[in-house]
Residue, then its C-alpha position, 0 to 999 in steps of 0.5 A: x499499500x503506498x499513497x502519495x501525499x501532495x502538500x499544497x500551499x496552506x491556502x491551496x491555491x496551487x499545486x507543486x510541479x513535482x506532483x504532476x507525475x504522481x497525479x497523471x498516474x493516479x487512480x484516484x485523487x483526494x483532497x481535504x475538504x475546503x482546499x482551494x478549488x485551484x489545487x483541488x479541482x476534480x478531487x474527491x473529498x477525503x474522509x479522514x482515513x489514515x493516508x498510510x492505508x489508502x490504496x496504492x495509486x491514490x494521491x491525497x492533496x493537503x495544505x501545508x500545516x495540515x497533520x497529514x502533511x507532517x506525518x509522512x516519511x520515506x515510502x515503506x516506513x509509513x506506506x505513503x510518500x510526500x511531495x512537498x510544496x516548492x520553496x516560495x509557496x508560502x508567498x502564494x499564501x501571503x498574496x491570497x491573504x493580502x487579496x482577502x483583506x483588501x476585497x469586499x467583506x475583508x478589513x475596512x482599514x486595509x481597503x481604505x489605504x492608498x500608495x500615499x497613506x501607506x508611505x509611512x509604513x514603508x519607510x518605518x518597516x525598512x528602518x526596522x529591518x535595517x536596525x534588526x541587521x545592525x543588531x544581529x537579531x535573527x528573530x527580528x530579522x525574519x519578522x521584519x523581512x515579513x513586514x517589508x514583504x507586506x508593503x510590497x504585497x500591499x502596494x501591489x494589491x492597491x496597484x491592481x485597482x488603479x482605474x488607468x494603469x493597473x498591475x499586480x504582484x505578478x507583473x511586479x515579479x515578472x519585471x523583477x525576474x526579467x531585470x535580474x536575468x537581463x543584468x546577469x548574462x554571465x549567469x543566464x546567457x552563453x558567452x559573457x563571463x564575469x571574474x569578480x564582484x567589481x567586474x559585475x558591479x561595473x557590468x551592472x551599471x553599463x547594462x542599467x544605463x543602456x536599459x534605461x537610456x539615462x541622460x545623466x549619471x545622477x538619473x535614478x538616484x532617489x532624493x528622498x533617502x536620508x541626506x547622508x546616504x544621498x550625498x554618498x550615492x551622488x558622490x559614488x555615481x559622479x565618481x564613476x562618471x570621472x567627476x573630479x573630486x575637487x568639484x565636490x562642494x568645498x564651502x564652509x557652510x555646515x551643509x557643504x562640509x557635511x556633504x564633503x565628509x560624506x562624499x570623501x568617506x564614500x569615495x574612500x570605500x567607507x559607508x557614511x550612513x552606517x558610520x554615522x548610525x554607528x556613532x548615533x547609536x553608541x551615543x544613545x547607549x551612553x545616554x541610557x546608561x548614564x541615566x540608568x546609573x543616576x536613577x539607581x542612586x536615586x536621582x531623577x534622570x530627567x533632571x540631571x545637571x551638567x555635572x551629573x551627566x559628567x559623573x555618570x557618563x561612560x566614555x567610549 
């Protein structure tokens, strides 16, 4: 006796391609009642019979997370084999959940959002992801990656409703695939070879300029990014265009001095945004430490004097 258990994305919207041979050869196909019709079309309802006792040639469709999906072992041990869903199957679940939230009968708050109203969350989530990487917190990293993915799914779902030029998550993903393949001909095409990461960086810029037909070396630089990062990006772009470094802002205005320092740090191989964030976060930690030490001695941390601060301050 040997049944084949096919594990679908949890909401059952698709079947793994690896299951096709088993489905073609099946004598009977059963599915968990309620499994999405996209996966279970034409399947009979499974009555809960132990999958290990189902007749040979039976294919059972279950959603990821279902008890039957986690019980299967090697063929011959339990009398059944498992065809797991492909990597990335859970993204289909996320798309389906986002669609349900946004659709009639879903969440009123989600339904009211626009690209503009979501901007604050996009920025916040990206910074929270950045901080989880700085902190080396793997648990937070996984959660924050999910929050950033939510922003992508949310904006793509809103875009699908645009009355003039709609597009959805599939167009977004297809555009990304085309871009990655087109900018990596050394991987996806015959003939071209790239020996080092530096070579690929230069080749990427060449392909991007050709693809986007940019008129200026600074076209495409996001001016909404933090000022230090913006200065670094502009310096990097203009350096690739062979702009002499002595043409960088050189006045004594605070803004010009900050720009020049950020630009020179970038050109020297550093990351001025990361460097400044490191100093700022270390400063924040020393402030908190001094306040905590003062509070431990009965002082109000919100009413410290200059001498108090110096007493409790911990130098780097």
